[in-house]
N, C-alpha and C positions, 0 to 999 in steps of 0.2 A: 444749130451751133453746139459744139461739144466743149465743155469747160472741165479742166482737170483740177481736182482738189488734192492738195498734198496729204491731207490726213482726215480721218473721220470726224475729228472735233471741228475742223473748218466747215465740213458739210453740215454738221448739226447746227452750227451757228448760223449759216446761211438759211437753213430751213426755218430756224426760229425767227429771224428778221423778216423773212418772206411771209411767214404766217401772221406775224404782228402787223405788217403793212397791209395785208389783205383783210384785216379785221378778225381773222381767226375764229373768234367766238364772242358771244356777248359778255362773257365773264372776263375777269382780269387776265391779262396775258400771262402765259407761263414764264417762269424764270428762265434765263438763258442756260443752256446745257453746262454742266460743270466740267472743267478741264481735268478733274480728278475722278478716278474710280472710287466706288464706295469702300472697297477693300483692296489692300495691296495684292498684286498678282504674283509677287515673289516674297518669301518670308526672310526677314533679316532681324536679328535680335540686337537692338541698339544698345543694350546694356552689356553686350559681349566684348566690348573693346579690350578690356584687360585680359580676358581669356584668349582672344585671338592674338593679342600682342605677345602673351607668354608662349603660345603655341609657336609663333614665328621665331621667337628668341631661343626657344628650347630645341628647335628642329636640328637634327643631326643625321646625315646620311649613314647607312649601315657600314659603308667602307670608310675607314679612317683617311682623312685627307681629301675626300671627295668633295667637290663643289657642285652646287646646283645652279646652272647658268640659265637666266631668263633673258632671252634676246628680244629686243624691241625694234619694231620697224613701223613705218607709216609715212604719210605725206608731211611736207614742211609745215611746221606750226601746229601739228596735231596734239602735241603735248608729251612727247616721249621723254625729253629731258626733265620736264616739269614733274612727270610721274616719278622719275628716279629721285628727284629732290624731295618729293612728297613722302615717298617710302622711307628715305633716309631720315627725314624729319620726324616721322611717326615712331620709328624704331629708336632713334636717339633721344626723342623727347625735346628736341629743340629745332628751330628752323634751320634748314640747310639749303645752300645755293651752290652746291658743288658742280652740278652740271649746268653749263650755259644754256640759255633758252633762246628760241628764235624770236626775232622782232617782226614787225608787220610788213617788212619789205618783200616777203615771199621767198627769201633765200635761206637755206638751211644754216643754222648756227653751228650744228655739229658737222665737222668735216672729217673727223677721225673716228676710228673704231675704239671706243673707250669702255672699259669695264670698271664698274664701281663696286667696291667692297665696303662693308659697314663694320666698323670696329666695335667689338663688344665693350660693354660698360666697364671702365676701370681696368681693362686688360690690354695686352699687346697682341691679342689674337682677333680674328675677324669671324663674323658669321659666315657659315658655308654657302648661303644664298648670295649670288652676285647678279648684277644687272648690267647688260651690255647695250650700249647706245650706238645707233647707226645714223648715217646721214639721211636727211629727209628725202622722200621720193619726189623727183621732178620728172614730169612726163612731157617735156617740151619737144622731145624728138623720140622716135621709135628706138633709136640707138641707146639713148639714155635709159629708157624704160627696160630694155633687155639687159643692159649693163647692171642696173640696180637688182634685177632678179638674180643674175649670176653672182653678184657680190653677196647678197643675203644667203644664197644657197651655200656658198663657200664658208660663210660665217657659221651657218648652222652645222656644217660638217667639221668645223674647228680648224679651218685652214687659215684663218685671219688672226694675226697677232695684234695685241693691243698697240695703239699708236699708228696703225696703218691709216694713211690719208686717202680717202675715197677719191677716185677720179671718175666723174660722171660720164666720161667719154670712153673709158677703158676699164674692164674688170681687173681685179688683182691678178698679176701674172705669177707663174710658178717660180720664176727666178727673182721675184721681189724679196728683199731682205726680211719683210714682214709676212711672207707666206710660210705657213707651217706645213711641211710635206707629210709629216707623220703625226697627226694630232692625237693627243691623249683624251681620256674620258672627260677631263676637266676643261679641255679646249672646246668641246662640242656644246651645242645648245641642247637644253633638256626641255624647255618650254618656249614656244614662239608666240609673241604677243603683238597683235596688230593694234596700233593706237590710232583712234579716229576722233576727229572733232565732230561732236554730235550735230552741230549746226550746218555741217557740210554734207551730211548723208544724202539728202534729197537732191544735191546738186553735183555729185561726183561725176567727173567726166568718164566717158566710156574707157579711155586708155588707163585711167587710174584703177577702175574696177577690174579690168583685164590683168593689170599688173598684180593686184592683190590676189586675184584668182590664181595666177601663175605661181606666185610665191606659196600659196596654199597647196597647190599641186606638188610642188617640190617638197614641202614639209610632209605631206602625206606619203610620198615615196620613201621618205626617211623615217616614217612612223613617229615623227615628233609631234607631241600634243600641241594643238593650236587653240588660242583663245583671243579675245579682243577686249579692249577697254574703250568705252565712250567717254570722252572728256568734255568739259565746258557745258555740262548738262544744265547748269543754271541759266545759260544764255537762251535756251530754247523753251523754257517753261518758267514763267513768273512764280508759279506756285512752289517750284523747287527752290527758287531764289529766296522766297519768303521762309520756307521751312524745308531743309534737306530731307527730312523724314518723309516727304511726299514723293520721293524718287520712284517708288514702285507703285504709286497710285496715279502717276502722271500718264494721261492718255497719249500725249504726243511723244513722250520718251519711249513708251512701249512700242508705238508705231515706228519710231526711228530704229529701234533695235531689231524689230521684225523686218523692216525694209533692208537694213544692212545685212542681216542674216541671209535674206533671199538673194541679194546681189552677189555677195562674196562666198557664201557657203558655210560660214561658221555658225553653228547652232545657237539659238537664243540663249540656251542654258550655259553657253560658254562665253557670253558677252556680259561684261560687268561695267556698269556706269560708275564713274568716280568724279569727284571734284578736287582737282589738284590745287596745291598751294601755289600762289603767284607772288603777289605783293603782301601777302598776309604776314603778320608778325606774331599772331596769337593762334595757338593750336585750337582746333575745333573738334570736339569729340565725335560728332556725326560724320564729318569728313574723314576723320581717322578710321571710323568703323567701316565705311565703304572701301577705303584703301586696304585695310587689313583683311577684310572679307575676300577681296580679289586676290591679294597676295597669298593668303592661306590656301585658296583653291589652286593657285599656280604651283605652290610648293607640293601640294598633294599629287598633282599631275606629274610634276617633275620627278618626285620620289618614286612613283610607279614606273616611270620611264627608266630611271637609273637602276632600279632593282630588277628590271626585266620581267615585270608582272605581265599577265596576259593582255592588259590594255595597251602594251607597247606595240602589239601586232595588229591594231585596228586603226581604221581611218576615223579620226576624231570628228571629222565633219559629217560622217554618216552615222556614227554611234557616239553621241556625247557621253561623257563620264558621269558617274554618280559621285557627287562631291561629299556624300555622307560617308564614303569609304575612305577613311583617313589613316595615315601612318601614325603610329604611337610615338609621341615625343619622348626623347631620352633625357 
């Protein structure tokens, strides 16, 4: 009989209990395997919150008036709108609920294409980084799956105007009043972010995986940088729930990131775990650090794309970027 184990930690645990039940040895039984690695497998400086926040606030594209558009997509309830709220909360320094979030019904709360701009402190101007929210992916039929891919592609190319109401049965048409026939550089997406609920990675349906792969292929054809964020990470690992700083020590989170990378094709280096704010009323420095670390990397990628650096002409799924190569804040 063949038994499938979801992750290495489960296998270690089964081996431990089997060894204990069989008597193992005459000495005291070995302690159960730790769910944490001894050393973090990715480096993050938890004291860098203010540095990353200032980098984000100070960012300015080389061209006056240029926006850097981060386009988010993913399944219903993955946390796209929550991430937008979390980013706004971190930058503004106060809890924000601007973007509505999905409930447990399985239906997408976001029905329209909405772009969120963040106002600068004490000014009537906005930060150049904007975040665009899209309807959640529903794969109930092949038609809906194909429509979703086409709508995301047109949003990437800048053909979708703010306020467009998504129709899961039909892509945006060229004669729609919210179709942009000649998009500007500000209308186009400069970074594509796939948002995934970490607790669903091992149970994603084949049609969902195929849809995410198809969208990735479209982004590659357009040379748009692709990244992913894994949300709800505290739900899959009690050690992360106890202490968020265990994020890059967690064996199961590392396994989920590698599994998602293998399924969809986004390199592990381009996958960022975050803990979004939901019902929280108090900011958390560690949660802020993870969000800012991801956002800073998105900005670096988008800035390269806007400025036409050599990275613009490569497939990010085949050749992940070096996040140490950053634009100089102005």
